[in-house]
C-alpha positions in Angstrom: 12.7 17.9 -24.1 12.3 17.2 -20.4 13.7 14.0 -19.1 11.7 11.9 -16.6 12.8 12.0 -13.0 15.0 8.9 -12.5 13.4 8.3 -9.1 10.0 8.1 -10.7 11.2 5.8 -13.4 12.6 3.5 -10.7 9.4 3.6 -8.6 7.4 2.7 -11.7 9.8 -0.2 -12.5 9.7 -1.4 -8.9 5.9 -1.2 -8.8 5.7 -3.1 -12.1 8.0 -5.8 -10.6 5.9 -6.1 -7.4 2.7 -6.3 -9.4 4.1 -9.1 -11.4 5.8 -11.0 -8.6 3.0 -10.6 -6.0 0.1 -10.0 -8.3 -2.9 -10.9 -6.1 -1.3 -9.5 -2.9 -0.4 -6.3 -4.6 -4.0 -5.9 -6.0 -5.6 -6.8 -2.6 -3.5 -4.2 -0.8 -4.2 -1.5 -3.4 -7.9 -2.3 -3.2 -7.9 -2.2 0.6 -6.2 1.2 0.6 -8.8 2.3 -2.0 -11.6 1.1 0.1 -10.3 2.8 3.3 -9.3 5.9 1.3 -6.9 7.6 3.7 -6.3 10.6 1.3 -9.9 10.8 0.1 -8.9 10.0 -3.5 -11.6 7.4 -4.2 -14.0 9.0 -6.7 -15.4 5.7 -7.8 -13.6 5.8 -11.1 -10.0 5.4 -10.2 -9.4 2.0 -8.6 -5.7 2.1 -9.2 -5.2 5.3 -7.3 -3.4 3.7 -4.4 -1.0 1.6 -6.4 2.0 3.9 -5.7 1.4 3.6 -2.0 0.9 -0.1 -2.1 4.2 -0.3 -4.0 6.1 1.3 -1.1 4.1 -0.4 1.7 4.3 -4.0 0.3 8.1 -4.5 0.3 8.3 -3.1 3.9 5.7 -5.5 5.3 6.4 -8.7 3.5 8.5 -10.2 6.4 6.6 -8.6 9.3 4.7 -10.8 11.7 2.5 -8.5 13.8 -0.3 -6.1 13.1 1.4 -3.4 15.1 4.6 -3.6 13.1 2.6 -3.4 9.9 0.5 -0.5 11.4 3.7 1.5 11.9 4.8 1.0 8.4 1.4 2.0 7.0 1.4 5.1 9.1 4.9 6.1 8.0 4.2 5.5 4.3 0.9 7.3 4.3 2.4 10.3 6.1 5.3 10.3 3.7 2.9 10.2 0.7 0.2 12.6 2.0 1.8 14.5 4.9 1.6 14.3 8.6 -1.7 13.9 10.3 -3.2 11.7 7.6 -6.5 10.6 9.0 -8.3 7.4 8.2 -12.0 7.8 8.6 -13.3 4.3 7.5 -11.0 2.4 9.7 -8.2 2.9 12.2 -4.5 2.3 11.5 -4.8 -0.6 13.9 -7.6 -2.1 11.9 -5.7 -1.5 8.7 -2.6 -3.2 10.2 -4.7 -6.2 11.1 -6.3 -6.4 7.7 -2.9 -6.2 5.9 -1.6 -9.0 8.2 -4.6 -11.1 7.2 -3.8 -10.5 3.5 -0.2 -11.4 4.1 -1.1 -14.6 6.0 -3.5 -15.7 3.2 -0.8 -15.1 0.7 1.8 -16.9 2.7 -0.4 -20.0 3.2 -1.2 -20.2 -0.5 2.4 -19.8 -1.6 
């Protein structure tokens, strides 16, 4: 019997913790990525498709204060997940950084 990859098990556990601790923020970030659809994975039936990416982006942006810092993290993570040259057609990385900063600020003001 094949054992699960320990890294995948840890990633799932971390994602579950993030979803629990930052429920609304995690869901909003995942939904934003799904809407922008940088890897063209949105087939209209899989709204949780970007949860793994949200799970690696969220911890890295929680303490950031500028859209450009967040933009850099998003670019790095999407390139790590999907390879270099990942293009965003429905928005720019700059737009995405600004939108994520707005999500973070809403979360921070409600906490």
